C-alpha positions, 0 to 999 in steps of 0.5 A: 481468535488470535491475541493480535486480532483481539488487541488490534481488530481490523477495520472492515473497510481495510479488510475489504481493501486488502482482500481486493488488492490481493485478488487484483494485484495489477489494478493500478487504479484501485491501488491509487484509490487505496492510497488516497483512502490511507492518506485520509486516515492520516497519521502513520498511514500517510507514509504507507499511502505514499509508498503505495502510490509510488509503486502503483505509478512505478510498477516496474521499479526495483531496488536494483534498477539503474537510477542514473546514480553510481554506487559509492 
């Protein structure tokens, strides 16, 4: 057992989610449900929920993609 695991044990439900999402990276519905689950946890999980939801709904987005804005 690592020191991190001893100090910050993982939630079994979170572990299940991360294992499933790693094995099924293209499952957009699961990503959206996971985002809802994160949001329900509140606090620091809300921004992660928002990011997860954004990427589930915009799978082809990339930082270099044209956004219609010009660089300054």
